[in-house]
N, C-alpha and C positions, 0 to 999 in steps of 0.2 A: 635449265629446264628439267623438271623432275620427271622421271619415268613412271609409267603406270605400274602399280603393284598388284594388279589383278592376277590372281593365281591361275595358271593354266590347268586344264582338267588332267586327271591322272591317265596313264596309259593302261587300258584294260588288260591287254595280253600279258605284259610283264607282271602285272598284279596277280593274274591267275597262275602264272608259273611260280611266283614266289610264295603264294598261299599254300602250295602243295609241298613246300620244302621243310616245313616245321610242324607237321601234324603230330598229335591231334590238337594240342592246346597251345602251341607256340605261335608267335607272330613274326613277320618279316617286313621290313621297311625298305623299299627300293626307290631312292631318289630318281628324278628324271634323268639326271646326268649319268646315273649308273645303269640305265636301262639297256644301253647298247652293249655294255660289258657283260651283263647277265645273259643277253641273247646270244653272245658269242661263245659262251661256255657250255651251252646245252645242246643236245642233239635235236635235229629238226622234228623228230617224232614227238618230242615233249611239248611242242607248241600246239595249242588247241587248233584243230582243223587240218593238221598236217600229218596225222598218223596213218592215213590210208594210202590210196593210189596217188594223191597229190604229193605227199612226202616222198614216196618211192620214186616218182618221176623226177623230182628235183635232185634227190640224192644220187640217182643214176647219172645225172648230168654233172656231177662233181660239186653240188651245193648241199653239203651235209649239215650245215648249221643255219639258223636264222640269219646270222650276220652275213654269211656267204650269199644268201638269196638277196638280201637288201643291197649288197655291194655289186651284184651282177647287173648287167644292162637289161633293159626291158626286152630287147630282141633275144638275148640269151635265155631269159626266163620263158618267153613266149615259145621259143623253139623247143625247150624242154617239155612244154605243155601242149605240144602238137599245134603250135601256131595260134592258140587262143589268146589274143591280146588282152581282152577284158579280164580273163582269169589271171593272166600274168600281172596286171596292174594290182589286183586285189592281193595276190600272193606277195608281191614286193612290199606293199604297205603293211600287211600283217607281219612279215618278217622283221620290219622296222619297229614293230610294237604299236602300230597305229590301227585303229578300228573304229568304225562308226556305229557299231552295235551298241544299244543301250545296256547299261549295267543293271541287270535285274536282280531283285532280291531272291536269295536262295529259298526254294520251296521247302516245306516241311518234309522230312524223310518219311518214306513209306514203310521203312523197316529199320530196326536198330538191332545190331548183332554183336556178339562177342565170340571169337573163334580162337582155337589153339591147334597148331600143328605139332605133333609129337614125333621127336626124333627117335625115341624108343617107343614102339607101339604098346598100347595098354592091352595086356593079355587077358585081364579079367574085368568083370563089371565093377568090382570094388576099386580097382585101380583107376577106372574111368570115372567113377563117381567122385573121386578126389578132384579131378579137373572140372567136373560139373559144378562143384561148390565154388571153385575159383571163378569160373565163367559167370555163374549166377551173381556173384558179388559185383563183377565188372558191369554186367548188363543192368543190374539194379541202379548203379550210379548213373549210367547213361540215361536210363528211363526217368530217374528223378530230375536230372538236368533238363530233359525234354519236357516233362510235365504232363504228357498225355498218357492215359492208361491204355495198354494194349488189350486186344480181345483174343489174340491168337499167339501161341508159342510153339515153335518148331525146333526139333532136335535133328541136326544133319550130321552124318558120320561118313567117314571114308575108311575102309578096312584095307589091311595089307594084302597085296596081291590082286586088288580090284581095280588097279589103274587110278585114273583121276576122277572116276565117276563117284558121285556122292548120292546117298540115299537119305531120306528124311522121314520122320514121323511127327505129326503135329496134333495139337489139341487146344482146348481153351486155356487162355492165360489166367493165372490166379488174380483175384481182385485185391487191390490195395486198400488200406484204411482210408476212410473218407472219400472213396471213389477215385483215389489217385493211383499212382504207379505202385506195383507190388514191391515188397522188400526182397532182400537176398534169400532169406529163409524160405519164403513162399515159392520163389523161382527155383530154388534147389530141389524142393520137394516135387514140383511139377516136372522138372528135368529128370529126376529119378523115375518117376512114373512113365515118362516117355521112353526112357532106356529100357525099362522092364517090358514095354510093348515091343521094342525092337528085338529083344532077346539076344541070342548068340550071333545074329546076323551082323552086329556092329563090332564083333571081336575077331581078331585083334585090331584095334582102332589106331589109325595114324593121324586122323584129323577129326575134331569135333567142334560143332558150332551150335550156339543157342541164338535164335532169331525171334524177335518180337515184332508183330505186325498188326494190321487192321486196328489202327488207333482210334479211340473215341475222343470227343472233345474234353479238354481238361475241366475239372470241377471249378465252378465259379466261386469266387471269394470276395468278401468286402462288398463294395457297391454293386459289383456285377451280380453277386448272388441275390441281393435285394431286388435289383431290376428284373432278374429272371423270375423271382417269386411273384413280383407284382404283375409281370406280363402273363404268367400262368394263371394267376388269380383273375386277371381281367378277362381271360378267355372263358371262364366258367360263368354260368348264369347266376345272377345275383338272387338271393333268396330274400324276399321281402318279409319284414316282420309283421305279424298280425296287427291290424289296427286296433287301438284301444277302444273299448266301448264308450259311447258318448254318455256323459253323466245325465241322469234323469233329473229334470227340474222338479223340486218338491212342490206339492200342491199347496195352495194357500190354506191356512187353517180356517175351518168352518166357524162362523160366528153364531154363538148360541145365546139366546135370550132367557131371562128368568122365567121359570115355569116349566111345565112338562114338555118333553120333546114331541114335536108333531109326528104322527104316524105316517109312514110312507104309503103312497097310493098303491092300491092293489094292482097287480100285473106280474108278468114274468120277470124274474131277476136277471139282470145282464150277467154274462159269463165273464168273470174276472179272474186274474191270476191270484193264487193264494198268497196272502201276505206272509212275510218272513216271521218265524216263530219268535216271540219276545222272550227275554230272559225270565226264568222262573221267579216268582215273587208272590206276595200276598194278593189275593183277588181284589179287584177294584170295587170300590163302594158305590160307584156311579154307573147305572146302566148305559148312560149315554157315552161314557168314556170307552166302554167296550166296543162301541160301534165305530169310533174314529180310528184312523190308521196310525201307523207309527210316526209319520211326519207331523201329524196334528198333536200327538202327545209331546214330541220334542218341542214344538212351538209353545205349547202350554207351559212346559218346564222352563223354557227361557223367560217367558213372561213372569213366572213365579220368582225366578232368581232376580230379575230386574226389579220387581216389586220389593223383594227383601232388601236389596241394596238401597233403594230409595227410603225404606222405612228406617234403616240403620243410620242414614245420613240426615234424616229430617227431624229427629228429636222425638220426645215422648208425647207432648200435649198437642191439642188442636187437631185440625183436620190434616189427614195425610193424603198423599196423592194416590188415587185409585189406579190399580193396574188394569189393563184391558181385560174385560170380562171374557172368560172362556166358556166352553160348554158346561152347562150345569151350574153357572155362577149364581150366587145368592147374596142378597144384601142383609147385613146384620147391623145392629146398633153397637157402636164402639164403646169402649170403656174409658171413662175419664174425660175425654174430649167432647163427648156429646155428638160427635160427627158420625157419619156412616162409613162403613168399611165394606170392601168387596172380598169375599172369601172364594177361592178357587179350589176345585178338586185337585188332588195330587196324582201324579202318575205312579207307575209301579215302583220306581226307585225313590219316590218322594214320600212313601208311606211312613208315618211316624214323625214327620216334621210338624212342628207346632206353630200356632199363631196364624192369624189372618192379616192381611195388609189392607 
């Protein structure tokens, strides 16, 4: 019979202890079978949750390591904790590396810092600026790995003879290219400006710290930047393009008959919009053509061109097809064929063309 190969969940507490053993960039692997050996070699105060009164009470009863707490009886642990049996059960389980607390993802850091403790105090601002350049480079690398641009930069210092108390001066953090984290040069210049504000109060300095905080959202790239642009554009009111004017339908050409044009009836003339000025050219030879509008002239020109095409394709003799008569049309006797032809007046651009159809 084959045994189940379902892996058991990892032990959270030994994992937390091991993660602190190889900072900042190292990794540690603790197999389940080695968890008891790891907990037997560390002091009880290193176990999460045992660094306060709980750890002091157990260490006072002779249980100075997690392994010693796990090996003790429940009655002994409860006696060390003032008879609290429930608390004793949780303490023994935690000392054995067991915990029912969910493993939560680490939240983003609220601040990122780079610090240096000086064995030999920096006596002058020039000596301290040398360390500021080094710390600015370390802080720039950490900010680049984090990806969030800071809004605030603080310089903290501890001077010799001032005990463990630290003072600080802060200001706005420099901006990086493209809205990202600032580089080492910009951080170093900002740090020197903060040191100038502190003046001689920071000297002689035994510890100096650069801290970046108040982080903004990282700049969007790729598909995220496109989505942000579209969402921003969607929130703005759309500007509608002006509607194109509707084309005016041309008026049908007026039909004119041979003979003089009829005179209009007397009365007030209707108000009409002035017609667009025509291209300059020779004056028209027909009074009636001056009265028709531009659309009628174009219609007459199309009729003339159509008649010319029919004349070129129909041959020289005989009767030819007559084009529709326009205003001022007159009938003349054709040459050669004995038929009748219709001659139409020409528009401004047609002056000088010869021949009737």
